[in-house]
Every structure is written in structure tokens, then in C-alpha cells.
N, C-alpha and C positions, 0 to 999 in steps of 0.2 A: 504494500500500500504506500502511496506517495506521502511524503512528509506533510504536505498541505492538508491532507484529509485528517491526519491526527490533530492538527491545529483546530480544524473545524469541529471535530468531535469533542475536543477539550473545551472549546468555546461554548458549544451547545450544552455540555454537561454542567459547566459553571453557570450558564444562564438558567438552567433548570434549578440548580441549587440556590441561585439567587431568588428565584420565585418562591421557593419553599422556605427560605430563611428570612427574607426581607431586609437584608443588609445591602448597602451599595458597594461594599468592598469587593464582593464577588463579581458584580457586574463590571467593575473596572478591570478586574483580572480577565473576564471573558472578552472584553473589548481589546485588551492587550493580546489575547490569543488570536483574535481576528486579525490584528496587525501582523502577528507571526505567520498566520496563514497566507496573508497577502505577500509577505516577504518570501515565503516558500513558493508561492505561485509565480512570482517574477524571477525565481531562480537563485535567490541569495543563498549562500551557504548556511548551514545550521548555526554556526557561531553568530552570524548577523541576525538570524531569526530570533535566537535566544536573547541577544543583546537588545534588539528593538522591542521585544516583548517585555523584558525587564524594565526598560526605560519607560515604556507606556504604562505599565502597571504601577511603578513607583511614582511616576508623574501624576497619574490619575488619583492615586491615594493621597498624594501631597496636596493636590487641588481640593480634594474633598475635605481634608483636615483644615486647610486654609479657609474654605468656605464655611465650615462649621464653627471655626474660631471667630469668624466675623459676625456670627449670629444669624447666618442664613438659614441653616437647618440644624436643629439641636438633636441630641440623642433622644429626646422625648417628643420630637415633632409629631409622631404618630399619636401620642397621648392627647395632644391638643385637639385632635379630630374628635375625641370622645366628648369634649366639652360641648354641652348643648343637647347631647343625646338623652333620650328618656329610657328609664327602666322601671320595672315593677318590683316593689318590695312587699313581700307577703307578711313578714313578721320582723320585729326588731329584737335581737338577742340581748341587747343592753339598751339603756335609755337613749344613747346617741350612736350606737354602733351595731352593725350586723354583717352578714355575709350574703352575697347575691351572685347568682350565675349570670355572667355577662361576657359576651364574645367567646363562648365556649369554655370558660374557666371560672373558678370561684374567685371573687374579688372581695376584699374588705371594703365596707362602705361606712362612711361617717357622715352624720348630719352636719351641714354647714354651721359654723359658729354663730352666724347672725340669725339662725332659725331657733326659735324657742323649742325646748325639749318636748312640748306638747305637739309639735309638728311631726314627731316621730310616730305617726300612725301608718298602718299599711296603706299602700296605694301607689300612684304614679309619681315618680321623682325625676328631676332633671339633673344631669351631672354639671356641676359648676366649676370643678377643678379636679385635676389628678395630682395627688401629692404623695410621692414616695410609694407608688403602687396602690394607694388608697383612692377610692372614688369619693369625692366630697359632693354631697347631693343636697338639693332643696326641693320642697314639694312643688309640683306643677301648679301654677296659679290658674 
């Protein structure tokens, strides 16, 4: 099998792994492997293929780290998407805390500090904040 096909297969595998894990690091490596495949396609020796792939991978990772450090996308960016989503709470285990199934997993839930403890009755709630893996909620108005 020609070298370029190995690069395409590796890029495809990394792309699938990226979809399953949700990190951007693997997609940068997959793009770098595509560059390696193009280098193999034009007939560059394996040394140049590996060198170009490494430069693209490290360059992509560096750009991502630079972008994240500038506040563009943080590690918790996907958590901000949860803010505003509604969920149903059937019972409160403590006056201000409970556990709820959300997005396929058990999440600790806490009533927002500005809501009186009397607001902790079963019903529909909206996520106001995600704090250290806890969903902070308030009753739906």
C-alpha cells in the first residue's frame, strides 16, 4: 500500500476519535496527517512527510493554546451552552441540593443563591450557571 493511503487512514481514524472525544487537539493532528498525505502524494520522501506533519501538528496546537489564552474559547466553553437550558427536578435531596440526570449523566444540582430555599420544590428549572461541575439552577418563571 502506498504511503499516502496510510496518511489518509490515520487522518480518518483521528477524525473519528475527535468526534467521539470532542477535543480539538485530535482534529489538529488529523489535519496534520492530511498534510502528510499530500506530501506523500506529491512524492516527498518520508522524512519530509514526517517533518511537515510534525510542524503542522505542533503549529496547530500552538495556535489553539494561543487562542484559548486570549479568551477565545475556554476549556469550559461547552458548559456555557448549558446555561439557559431547562431540566426537570422531581425531588430535592437536601434543602438546596440534589442530583439530576442531564445529558446522559448524573449531575449535582444546587439552587441559585438568590433563590429562597422555598423555591426548592419539584418542577421545571433553568440552568443559570455551571460551577465546578455543578449545575446552578433557578425555577422557571
